N, C-alpha and C positions, 0 to 999 in steps of 0.2 A: 516608519509607522506614524510619525508626526504628520507627514504630508498626506497620508491616508485619512487622518482625522481632522485636518485642517478645515474649518468652516462648517463641520457637520453640526447639524441641529437636529434635536431629538424631540420626541412627543409631539403633542399637538392638542386639538380641541377634544375634551373628554378623556384625555390619557393622564396616567399618574407617572410621576418620577420621584426618584429618592436621591438625596444628595448627602454626602458624608466625606470626611477628611481623615487622614491617618498621617501621624507624624513620624518622620524617619531621620536618622543621622544626628550629628551633633553631640554625640556621647563624650563626656570627659571622664576619664578614668580617675577614680579618687586615689589620693596618696595612701601609701601603706601604713605610714605612722600617723596616728590620730592627730598629733599636734600640728601637722603639715596639711591636714584636710581643709578644703574650702567649702563654703555653702554653694552648691551648684545651682541653687535657685536664682540667685542673682545674675543680672545680665552681665556684669563685669567678670564673672567667673564662667562664662559660657563662650564658645568658640564661634558662633554665629552660622554655622553649617546646617542647622536644623531646618528642614523643609517639610511642607505638608503636600500630600498628593490628594487632590479633591477629585471625586468621581461623581458624576451624574448618570444614574441609570434608570432607564426606562423599564417599567415592570413588564417582564416577558419580551424584552427587546434589546436595543442596543445601549452602549454605555459610552461616555466621553471623559476620559482622565486629563487632568492638568496639574502642573506643579507651582506651588506659591510659597511666598515666605512665611505667610500665616493664613488662617481660615478667613480673616476679615479682609485680606487682599483679594480674595476669590470673587469679589462682588461683580467684577466685569465678565464673569463666567455666566452670568444671567442671560447674555446674548445667545448662548448655546441651547436655551430651553425655549421651545416655541410658544407663542401666545396661547392661553387657554389650558395650560397645563397645571394639574394639581401637584404641588411640590410638597414632598414630606422630608423633614430635616430632624436633626438631634436637637439638643438644648443649647447649642452654641449660639451666643448673642448674634453673631454676624449673619445668621440665617433667619432671623425673625421676620424680615420683610418678604422672604421668599415662600414661606409655608402657606401662603394663601394662593388662590388661583392667580397665575400671572395674566395682567391685563395689557 
């Protein structure tokens, strides 16, 4: 499947794309007894296996997925969107530069 999607560029002049990411993995089971539980929000109490799947989807057309360590690392994914495309994204700070028409 990766070979099939390798180098695919979607959208183009006058088209619209939407981009978003979903986090998966990295779950840490809490201890049964309260006194042994740790605050799982801290990096030192996480296992580092959590990944984000970022998908760029053309409205009414193709989509391209990719896996990254965080949404901010997906900046290189911009090469998969053709110039002149209007990009819609959520409120994540990493997509601020992409919500305008790509030039």
